[in-house]
N, C-alpha and C positions, 0 to 999 in steps of 0.2 A: 641214599634214602635218608632224608632229614626231616624231622618234625620236632618242633619245640612246644607244641600245644600241650596243655595240661590234659591229663587222662583221668577224669573223675570215675569213681570217687577217689578222693585224695586223703592221705593221712591227716589227722589221726583217725583210725578206723573205729567204728562202733560195730556191734554184732550185725546190725542191718547193712551197713556200708561194706563190711568185709564179705558178707554173703553175696552182695551185689557184685563186688569185684570178682569173686570166684565164678559167678555165673557168666559175667562178661568174658572172662578168660576162657571158660568152657566154650562159649559161643564162638569166640575167635578161633580156637583150635579146631572146632568142628567145621569151620569154613574151609579148612585145609588150604588156606591162601597164605603162603609164607611171607609175602610182602606186607599184607595186612596185619598178620600176627606180630611181626617184628616191630611194628609201630607202638606196641604196648610196652616195649622195653627201652631203657635208656640207651643212648648212643654207645656207651661203654659197658653195657650190661655184661655180667659174668655169670656163666652157667656151668653147672656140673650135671650132666645127664647120663646116667649109668656110669660108664668109665670114660666118657668124652667130656672135654673141657672146651667151652665155646666163649669167645669174647667179642662183643660188638654186634651191631645189627646185621652187617653184611654176612658175618659168620653164622648168625642165627638163621638168616634166609637160606644160606647154603645147607645148614643142618636140617632145617625143616623140609627143604626140597628133597633131600636124600631120604629122610624119614618117610614122607608120604608117597614117594615112589616105591618104597619097599613095603610099607604097611597099608595095604589096599582096603578100600571100603571102611575106613577108620571112623569109629563112632566113640565118643568120650562122654563120661559123666564125672564131674568133680563135686566134692562136698567139703564145705568148711570144717576144719578140725579145731583150729584155735586161732587167735589173733592177739596182737598188741597194737600199740599206736602206729607203727610203721611196718609191721610184719604180719604175714598170714601163713598158716600151715593148712594144707589141703590133703585129702586122700582122694584117690581117683581109680577108676577102672575104665579101660577102653578095649573094644573088640576090633579085630582086623584079621585079614588073612594075607598069606604070602602068595607069590606067583604060582605056587603049586596047588593052591586051594586049601592049605591047612589053616584053620582058624585058631586064633589065640584070644585069651582075655589077659590083658596086661594090667597088673595091680601096682599101685605106687603111692608114694607120699612126696609132697613137694614143700619146701620152705622158701618163702618169697620175702624179699626186702624191697621197700619202695622209697623213692625219692619224694620230696615234698610235692612235686607236680603230678604224682600218681603213676609215674613210669616205674616199671620194675627194674631195679638195679642189680638184683642178684636172684638166682633161681637154682636151687639144689634139688635134684630129683633122684629118687631111688625107685627102681622098677623091676618087677619080676614078671615073666611071661609064662602063662599056663596054656598048653595046647588044649583045645576043646573041640568037640564035635560040632558041626554046623547046627545040629539039632539042639545043642545046649546054649546057643546064643540067646542073649536077653535083650539086645538092642536091635530093633527092627525098623526104626523110623527111617524115612527117606534121608539120604545124605544131606548134611547141613545141620542147622540148629536143632537141638533136642526139643521136642514139643513140651510145652509147659505142663501138660498132664501126664507126661511119661514119668514113671517112678524114678526116684533117686537111688543112691547106693543103699541107704538104710532100708528103704521100702522094698528093695529087691532082695534084701537079706545078704548083701555082700559086705559082711563084717569079718574082721580078723578072727579066724578060728570058728566061724559059724556060717550058716547060710547054705545055699544050694551047692557050693563047691567043696564043702568040707569032706564029704565021703569020697570025692574023686581026686582030692589033692594029696600028692606025695610031697611032704614038705621039702625033702631033699631035692626033688625035681624042680619045684617052683623056684628055688633059689639059685638055680644054675643060669649063668649068662647064656644068651643065645648066640 
């Protein structure tokens, strides 16, 4: 899997281009197509995802294939947190269920670093899983891209220490690896 095409928007990022890059990443991940998603990363991209370290596009494809085989009916919302010339920080939440039907909302933060061509060369992700009842799900759009009129994280009240999850969250349980 080789692609040398630039992946706009490219650094240096502005608030607008950083927000666009975040939405494009969200759209890609919501496709749940490992081959397509991997093309947004440099050939030698380095990841840390939870406690797993991944290097290179082939390893990214393998990782995402395993992830989406386990995390069923996956729907993701990302939000820009901060940016600099070649780096972007995002927060995100995604909902999914396992093969037993247990639903989760997974919360996290990512730090991204980009090459001049707009390909991501580094991704560091911290993620915590919160078991939820199906009735507590917030993401109900058909699988694929989140509709433009669907609320984002802030509009849904999914903020650290606030929002609809606060009363149901046991901080000790949220920080446990699955």
